[in-house]
KEKOLKE-345227 format. One record per residue: residue number from 1; residue in one letter; x, y, z of N, C-alpha, C, CB in turn. Coordinates in nm, 3 decimals, padded with zeros to 5 digits, always signed. Glycine has a CB too. Layout:
BEGIN
+--------+-------+---------+---------+---------+---------+---------+---------+---------+---------+---------+---------+---------+---------+
: lodren : dokol :    n_c1 :    n_c2 :    n_c3 :   ca_c1 :   ca_c2 :   ca_c3 :    c_c1 :    c_c2 :    c_c3 :   cb_c1 :   cb_c2 :   cb_c3 :
+--------+-------+---------+---------+---------+---------+---------+---------+---------+---------+---------+---------+---------+---------+
:    NUM :     A :       X :       Y :       Z :       X :       Y :       Z :       X :       Y :       Z :       X :       Y :       Z :
...
+--------+-------+---------+---------+---------+---------+---------+---------+---------+---------+---------+---------+---------+---------+
***
This chain:
BEGIN
+--------+-------+---------+---------+---------+---------+---------+---------+---------+---------+---------+---------+---------+---------+
: lodren : dokol :    n_c1 :    n_c2 :    n_c3 :   ca_c1 :   ca_c2 :   ca_c3 :    c_c1 :    c_c2 :    c_c3 :   cb_c1 :   cb_c2 :   cb_c3 :
+--------+-------+---------+---------+---------+---------+---------+---------+---------+---------+---------+---------+---------+---------+
:      1 :     M : -01.884 : -01.942 : +00.969 : -01.853 : -01.825 : +01.063 : -01.811 : -01.723 : +01.046 : -01.791 : -01.840 : +01.136 :
:      2 :     I : -01.833 : -01.594 : +01.046 : -01.823 : -01.468 : +01.009 : -01.724 : -01.396 : +01.097 : -01.951 : -01.409 : +01.009 :
:      3 :     K : -01.634 : -01.322 : +01.011 : -01.550 : -01.224 : +01.084 : -01.601 : -01.101 : +01.114 : -01.438 : -01.199 : +01.020 :
:      4 :     Q : -01.557 : -01.079 : +01.240 : -01.624 : -00.909 : +01.303 : -01.395 : -00.849 : +01.247 : -01.709 : -00.907 : +01.620 :
:      5 :     I : -01.495 : -00.765 : +01.212 : -01.398 : -00.623 : +01.079 : -01.372 : -00.504 : +01.195 : -01.545 : -00.521 : +00.895 :
:      6 :     N : -01.247 : -00.518 : +01.233 : -01.239 : -00.368 : +01.292 : -01.108 : -00.328 : +01.213 : -01.224 : -00.353 : +01.481 :
:      7 :     P : -01.199 : -00.167 : +01.177 : -01.158 : -00.056 : +01.041 : -01.015 : -00.006 : +01.147 : -01.319 : +00.117 : +00.988 :
:      8 :     T : -01.007 : -00.022 : +01.242 : -00.891 : +00.099 : +01.302 : -00.780 : -00.045 : +01.265 : -00.910 : +00.181 : +01.531 :
:      9 :     N : -00.753 : -00.145 : +01.290 : -00.666 : -00.281 : +01.245 : -00.621 : -00.278 : +01.101 : -00.757 : -00.422 : +01.260 :
:     10 :     F : -00.739 : -00.266 : +00.965 : -00.691 : -00.249 : +00.877 : -00.601 : -00.137 : +00.811 : -00.764 : -00.271 : +00.839 :
:     11 :     I : -00.595 : -00.045 : +00.897 : -00.579 : +00.106 : +00.832 : -00.445 : +00.070 : +00.860 : -00.653 : +00.265 : +00.900 :
:     12 :     D : -00.379 : +00.021 : +01.003 : -00.273 : +00.029 : +01.044 : -00.165 : -00.026 : +00.928 : -00.279 : -00.034 : +01.169 :
:     13 :     Y : -00.201 : -00.141 : +00.822 : -00.101 : -00.201 : +00.757 : -00.066 : -00.089 : +00.613 : -00.156 : -00.365 : +00.721 :
:     14 :     I : -00.121 : +00.011 : +00.647 : -00.094 : +00.115 : +00.504 : -00.046 : +00.188 : +00.581 : -00.212 : +00.187 : +00.399 :
:     15 :     K : +00.105 : +00.207 : +00.528 : +00.206 : +00.288 : +00.588 : +00.221 : +00.410 : +00.485 : +00.345 : +00.201 : +00.613 :
:     16 :     Y : +00.236 : +00.460 : +00.355 : +00.198 : +00.593 : +00.267 : +00.252 : +00.534 : +00.140 : +00.276 : +00.758 : +00.315 :
:     17 :     P : +00.162 : +00.620 : +00.061 : +00.158 : +00.602 : -00.090 : +00.303 : +00.597 : -00.161 : +00.074 : +00.723 : -00.153 :
:     18 :     L : +00.339 : +00.527 : -00.255 : +00.486 : +00.586 : -00.355 : +00.434 : +00.638 : -00.443 : +00.597 : +00.486 : -00.426 :
:     19 :     I : +00.566 : +00.718 : -00.453 : +00.567 : +00.833 : -00.539 : +00.668 : +00.828 : -00.626 : +00.573 : +00.951 : -00.473 :
:     20 :     T : +00.676 : +00.774 : -00.733 : +00.801 : +00.754 : -00.841 : +00.741 : +00.751 : -00.950 : +00.893 : +00.627 : -00.834 :
:     21 :     D : +00.847 : +00.772 : -01.064 : +00.862 : +00.796 : -01.210 : +00.699 : +00.647 : -01.226 : +01.088 : +00.749 : -01.293 :
:     22 :     K : +00.747 : +00.561 : -01.207 : +00.673 : +00.449 : -01.279 : +00.531 : +00.478 : -01.184 : +00.758 : +00.269 : -01.265 :
:     23 :     A : +00.503 : +00.519 : -01.092 : +00.402 : +00.520 : -01.006 : +00.320 : +00.604 : -01.035 : +00.430 : +00.533 : -00.892 :
:     24 :     T : +00.371 : +00.754 : -01.151 : +00.245 : +00.803 : -01.127 : +00.254 : +00.777 : -01.261 : +00.203 : +00.941 : -01.056 :
:     25 :     R : +00.319 : +00.687 : -01.360 : +00.247 : +00.651 : -01.496 : +00.144 : +00.541 : -01.483 : +00.353 : +00.602 : -01.605 :
:     26 :     L : +00.183 : +00.504 : -01.373 : +00.060 : +00.367 : -01.326 : -00.074 : +00.433 : -01.301 : +00.101 : +00.272 : -01.159 :
:     27 :     L : -00.106 : +00.540 : -01.258 : -00.145 : +00.650 : -01.257 : -00.290 : +00.694 : -01.343 : -00.033 : +00.709 : -01.291 :
:     28 :     E : -00.269 : +00.683 : -01.461 : -00.325 : +00.722 : -01.598 : -00.445 : +00.582 : -01.612 : -00.177 : +00.728 : -01.742 :
:     29 :     N : -00.437 : +00.440 : -01.565 : -00.429 : +00.339 : -01.615 : -00.546 : +00.319 : -01.449 : -00.258 : +00.266 : -01.665 :
:     30 :     N : -00.558 : +00.381 : -01.341 : -00.576 : +00.381 : -01.251 : -00.602 : +00.274 : -01.137 : -00.629 : +00.442 : -01.272 :
:     31 :     K : -00.436 : +00.335 : -01.164 : -00.341 : +00.178 : -01.038 : -00.238 : +00.274 : -00.925 : -00.171 : +00.024 : -01.175 :
:     32 :     Y : -00.289 : +00.241 : -00.841 : -00.202 : +00.336 : -00.698 : -00.125 : +00.264 : -00.631 : -00.291 : +00.397 : -00.574 :
:     33 :     S : +00.006 : +00.269 : -00.641 : +00.105 : +00.218 : -00.566 : +00.122 : +00.228 : -00.399 : +00.204 : +00.273 : -00.624 :
:     34 :     F : +00.118 : +00.176 : -00.327 : +00.144 : +00.163 : -00.163 : +00.285 : +00.101 : -00.132 : +00.027 : +00.059 : -00.089 :
:     35 :     L : +00.335 : +00.161 : -00.030 : +00.397 : +00.046 : +00.108 : +00.329 : +00.014 : +00.187 : +00.496 : +00.081 : +00.201 :
:     36 :     V : +00.344 : -00.119 : +00.222 : +00.235 : -00.150 : +00.348 : +00.298 : -00.251 : +00.431 : +00.081 : -00.212 : +00.300 :
:     37 :     D : +00.251 : -00.308 : +00.530 : +00.323 : -00.370 : +00.666 : +00.349 : -00.474 : +00.567 : +00.233 : -00.412 : +00.831 :
:     38 :     K : +00.464 : -00.567 : +00.601 : +00.516 : -00.669 : +00.545 : +00.398 : -00.817 : +00.601 : +00.692 : -00.669 : +00.597 :
:     39 :     R : +00.354 : -00.818 : +00.695 : +00.261 : -00.970 : +00.719 : +00.088 : -00.896 : +00.684 : +00.280 : -01.054 : +00.945 :
:     40 :     A : +00.140 : -00.764 : +00.605 : -00.076 : -00.773 : +00.570 : -00.031 : -00.866 : +00.408 : -00.214 : -00.515 : +00.518 :
:     41 :     D : -00.183 : -00.939 : +00.407 : -00.202 : -01.028 : +00.276 : -00.300 : -00.974 : +00.250 : -00.215 : -01.180 : +00.272 :
:     42 :     K : -00.300 : -00.969 : +00.135 : -00.431 : -00.961 : +00.004 : -00.543 : -00.907 : +00.075 : -00.489 : -01.125 : -00.073 :
:     43 :     E : -00.596 : -00.964 : +00.137 : -00.767 : -00.956 : +00.190 : -00.758 : -00.892 : +00.262 : -00.853 : -01.060 : +00.246 :
:     44 :     N : -00.618 : -00.848 : +00.348 : -00.643 : -00.776 : +00.464 : -00.636 : -00.590 : +00.431 : -00.522 : -00.837 : +00.578 :
:     45 :     I : -00.562 : -00.608 : +00.237 : -00.502 : -00.484 : +00.240 : -00.582 : -00.446 : +00.122 : -00.339 : -00.475 : +00.234 :
:     46 :     K : -00.698 : -00.519 : +00.066 : -00.799 : -00.462 : +00.012 : -00.900 : -00.420 : +00.084 : -00.838 : -00.527 : -00.065 :
:     47 :     I : -00.883 : -00.503 : +00.226 : -01.091 : -00.400 : +00.300 : -00.984 : -00.297 : +00.353 : -01.254 : -00.508 : +00.502 :
:     48 :     A : -00.846 : -00.276 : +00.368 : -00.825 : -00.150 : +00.421 : -00.797 : -00.002 : +00.336 : -00.721 : -00.178 : +00.500 :
:     49 :     I : -00.774 : -00.051 : +00.187 : -00.831 : +00.020 : +00.088 : -00.943 : +00.034 : +00.092 : -00.812 : -00.013 : -00.011 :
:     50 :     E : -00.983 : -00.025 : +00.067 : -01.164 : +00.005 : +00.040 : -01.221 : +00.068 : +00.155 : -01.265 : -00.142 : +00.019 :
:     51 :     L : -01.182 : +00.032 : +00.275 : -01.250 : +00.094 : +00.439 : -01.187 : +00.247 : +00.444 : -01.178 : -00.017 : +00.614 :
:     52 :     Y : -01.022 : +00.281 : +00.401 : -01.014 : +00.384 : +00.426 : -01.030 : +00.508 : +00.324 : -00.922 : +00.373 : +00.479 :
:     53 :     F : -01.031 : +00.452 : +00.193 : -01.044 : +00.594 : +00.076 : -01.192 : +00.561 : -00.014 : -00.874 : +00.598 : -00.066 :
:     54 :     N : -01.278 : +00.433 : +00.026 : -01.433 : +00.457 : +00.005 : -01.405 : +00.435 : -00.141 : -01.514 : +00.618 : +00.056 :
:     55 :     V : -01.327 : +00.359 : -00.172 : -01.322 : +00.300 : -00.308 : -01.362 : +00.143 : -00.375 : -01.195 : +00.318 : -00.332 :
:     56 :     K : -01.345 : +00.075 : -00.454 : -01.371 : -00.055 : -00.453 : -01.229 : -00.116 : -00.576 : -01.557 : -00.079 : -00.504 :
:     57 :     V : -01.195 : -00.212 : -00.496 : -01.052 : -00.275 : -00.560 : -01.090 : -00.403 : -00.642 : -00.932 : -00.324 : -00.432 :
:     58 :     T : -01.056 : -00.428 : -00.796 : -01.055 : -00.511 : -00.862 : -00.957 : -00.555 : -00.877 : -01.099 : -00.497 : -00.939 :
:     59 :     K : -00.797 : -00.534 : -00.864 : -00.693 : -00.630 : -00.852 : -00.621 : -00.556 : -00.724 : -00.595 : -00.652 : -00.999 :
:     60 :     I : -00.536 : -00.693 : -00.731 : -00.376 : -00.628 : -00.606 : -00.270 : -00.731 : -00.690 : -00.385 : -00.691 : -00.355 :
:     61 :     N : -00.173 : -00.671 : -00.693 : -00.040 : -00.674 : -00.684 : +00.097 : -00.670 : -00.587 : -00.037 : -00.611 : -00.738 :
:     62 :     T : +00.135 : -00.772 : -00.531 : +00.238 : -00.770 : -00.409 : +00.362 : -00.743 : -00.488 : +00.249 : -00.919 : -00.311 :
:     63 :     I : +00.482 : -00.678 : -00.389 : +00.648 : -00.756 : -00.419 : +00.688 : -00.705 : -00.317 : +00.758 : -00.722 : -00.558 :
:     64 :     N : +00.786 : -00.810 : -00.282 : +00.859 : -00.845 : -00.119 : +00.957 : -00.712 : -00.201 : +00.957 : -01.066 : -00.059 :
:     65 :     L : +00.970 : -00.624 : -00.103 : +01.106 : -00.608 : -00.164 : +01.241 : -00.626 : -00.063 : +01.108 : -00.461 : -00.225 :
:     66 :     P : +01.344 : -00.608 : -00.113 : +01.527 : -00.680 : -00.039 : +01.532 : -00.619 : +00.027 : +01.682 : -00.686 : -00.100 :
:     67 :     R : +01.583 : -00.684 : +00.193 : +01.637 : -00.632 : +00.298 : +01.763 : -00.493 : +00.230 : +01.704 : -00.775 : +00.389 :
:     68 :     K : +01.784 : -00.374 : +00.311 : +01.861 : -00.317 : +00.252 : +01.920 : -00.281 : +00.400 : +01.811 : -00.217 : +00.141 :
:     69 :     K : +02.115 : -00.290 : +00.398 : +02.123 : -00.261 : +00.491 : +02.180 : -00.121 : +00.524 : +02.166 : -00.349 : +00.529 :
:     70 :     R : +02.128 : -00.059 : +00.700 : +02.227 : +00.049 : +00.698 : +02.268 : +00.062 : +00.830 : +02.177 : +00.180 : +00.645 :
:     71 :     Q : +02.391 : +00.150 : +00.771 : +02.514 : +00.182 : +00.875 : +02.496 : +00.298 : +00.942 : +02.652 : +00.195 : +00.810 :
:     72 :     V : +02.450 : +00.319 : +01.052 : +02.509 : +00.411 : +01.149 : +02.651 : +00.430 : +01.260 : +02.418 : +00.412 : +01.213 :
:     73 :     G : +02.738 : +00.467 : +01.200 : +02.872 : +00.469 : +01.241 : +02.936 : +00.371 : +01.287 : +02.890 : +00.544 : +01.316 :
:     74 :     K : +02.945 : +00.234 : +01.354 : +03.043 : +00.151 : +01.362 : +02.905 : +00.015 : +01.359 : +03.165 : +00.184 : +01.513 :
:     75 :     S : +02.751 : +00.076 : +01.428 : +02.695 : -00.055 : +01.403 : +02.652 : -00.062 : +01.291 : +02.601 : -00.094 : +01.480 :
:     76 :     I : +02.570 : -00.168 : +01.215 : +02.512 : -00.222 : +01.099 : +02.399 : -00.288 : +01.108 : +02.586 : -00.296 : +01.042 :
:     77 :     G : +02.298 : -00.246 : +01.035 : +02.156 : -00.289 : +01.072 : +02.070 : -00.288 : +00.918 : +02.084 : -00.168 : +01.199 :
:     78 :     F : +01.977 : -00.303 : +00.952 : +01.877 : -00.341 : +00.845 : +01.739 : -00.260 : +00.896 : +01.855 : -00.522 : +00.836 :
:     79 :     R : +01.738 : -00.122 : +00.724 : +01.629 : -00.108 : +00.709 : +01.484 : -00.208 : +00.757 : +01.650 : -00.090 : +00.598 :
:     80 :     T : +01.353 : -00.116 : +00.804 : +01.248 : -00.190 : +00.801 : +01.207 : -00.248 : +00.688 : +01.162 : -00.133 : +00.841 :
:     81 :     Q : +01.201 : -00.380 : +00.663 : +01.174 : -00.452 : +00.549 : +00.971 : -00.432 : +00.525 : +01.245 : -00.635 : +00.585 :
:     82 :     L : +00.945 : -00.376 : +00.377 : +00.829 : -00.359 : +00.391 : +00.740 : -00.373 : +00.267 : +00.823 : -00.252 : +00.447 :
:     83 :     K : +00.672 : -00.388 : +00.198 : +00.625 : -00.460 : +00.093 : +00.538 : -00.369 : +00.018 : +00.557 : -00.584 : +00.136 :
:     84 :     K : +00.547 : -00.373 : -00.094 : +00.484 : -00.285 : -00.204 : +00.363 : -00.352 : -00.299 : +00.604 : -00.243 : -00.302 :
:     85 :     V : +00.275 : -00.265 : -00.263 : +00.136 : -00.261 : -00.336 : +00.117 : -00.187 : -00.445 : +00.039 : -00.220 : -00.260 :
:     86 :     I : +00.066 : -00.277 : -00.566 : +00.009 : -00.218 : -00.684 : -00.136 : -00.219 : -00.682 : +00.056 : -00.284 : -00.801 :
:     87 :     V : -00.252 : -00.116 : -00.632 : -00.346 : -00.128 : -00.693 : -00.424 : -00.107 : -00.766 : -00.369 : -00.134 : -00.670 :
:     88 :     T : -00.548 : -00.181 : -00.828 : -00.608 : -00.154 : -00.954 : -00.732 : -00.111 : -00.903 : -00.615 : -00.269 : -01.057 :
:     89 :     L : -00.806 : -00.001 : -00.931 : -00.918 : +00.041 : -00.895 : -01.007 : +00.061 : -00.984 : -00.908 : +00.130 : -00.834 :
:     90 :     S : -01.189 : -00.012 : -00.922 : -01.271 : -00.050 : -01.090 : -01.322 : +00.147 : -01.132 : -01.492 : -00.208 : -01.056 :
:     91 :     E : -01.316 : +00.123 : -01.255 : -01.385 : +00.214 : -01.364 : -01.463 : +00.368 : -01.247 : -01.543 : +00.085 : -01.468 :
:     92 :     G : -01.440 : +00.451 : -01.235 : -01.504 : +00.565 : -01.179 : -01.462 : +00.590 : -01.046 : -01.642 : +00.552 : -01.182 :
:     93 :     N : -01.375 : +00.472 : -00.993 : -01.343 : +00.505 : -00.867 : -01.202 : +00.568 : -00.871 : -01.354 : +00.386 : -00.777 :
:     94 :     T : -01.131 : +00.714 : -00.799 : -01.016 : +00.787 : -00.797 : -00.960 : +00.781 : -00.649 : -01.045 : +00.929 : -00.849 :
:     95 :     I : -00.834 : +00.790 : -00.628 : -00.791 : +00.807 : -00.507 : -00.683 : +00.972 : -00.502 : -00.710 : +00.653 : -00.471 :
:     96 :     N : -00.715 : +01.045 : -00.429 : -00.649 : +01.160 : -00.476 : -00.566 : +01.187 : -00.362 : -00.740 : +01.277 : -00.519 :
:     97 :     I : -00.423 : +01.128 : -00.429 : -00.327 : +01.125 : -00.330 : -00.247 : +01.243 : -00.338 : -00.247 : +01.008 : -00.338 :
:     98 :     F : -00.245 : +01.380 : -00.416 : -00.181 : +01.506 : -00.455 : -00.310 : +01.582 : -00.406 : -00.128 : +01.527 : -00.627 :
:     99 :     P : -00.306 : +01.639 : -00.310 : -00.424 : +01.729 : -00.222 : -00.383 : +01.850 : -00.281 : -00.420 : +01.736 : -00.034 :
:    100 :     D : -00.475 : +01.956 : -00.378 : -00.453 : +02.105 : -00.393 : -00.407 : +02.145 : -00.260 : -00.584 : +02.190 : -00.440 :
:    101 :     L : -00.342 : +02.216 : -00.301 : -00.264 : +02.290 : -00.177 : -00.347 : +02.443 : -00.170 : -00.067 : +02.313 : -00.215 :
+--------+-------+---------+---------+---------+---------+---------+---------+---------+---------+---------+---------+---------+---------+
***
C-alpha cells in the first residue's frame, strides 16, 4: 500500500531551529538542531526536513525534553512539551539558518 504524502502536514511538525552554543558547534559537522512536535516520529521528521529544505538527510537523533513548570500569578501549569532533533545531512547539503540581512 502506498502512502499519499501531503507536504503541508509534515511541515507543521517543525517548530523552529534551535540556536545554542552546542548547536552552532554542530553546524561544522553538518548537523542541524530543531524543535519539533512531540508526536512526530523520525520518518515524518525526515520527510518534512527533506521536503521543506530540499536536502538529503542521512541520520536523525531525537531527544524528549523534560516538562517544565510555568507559574502566572496563582495558577501553575506546564510549558508545551517539544522534542529536540539533531539532523545530519549528507555531504554537499546545507541549510541556511542565518539568512544574510
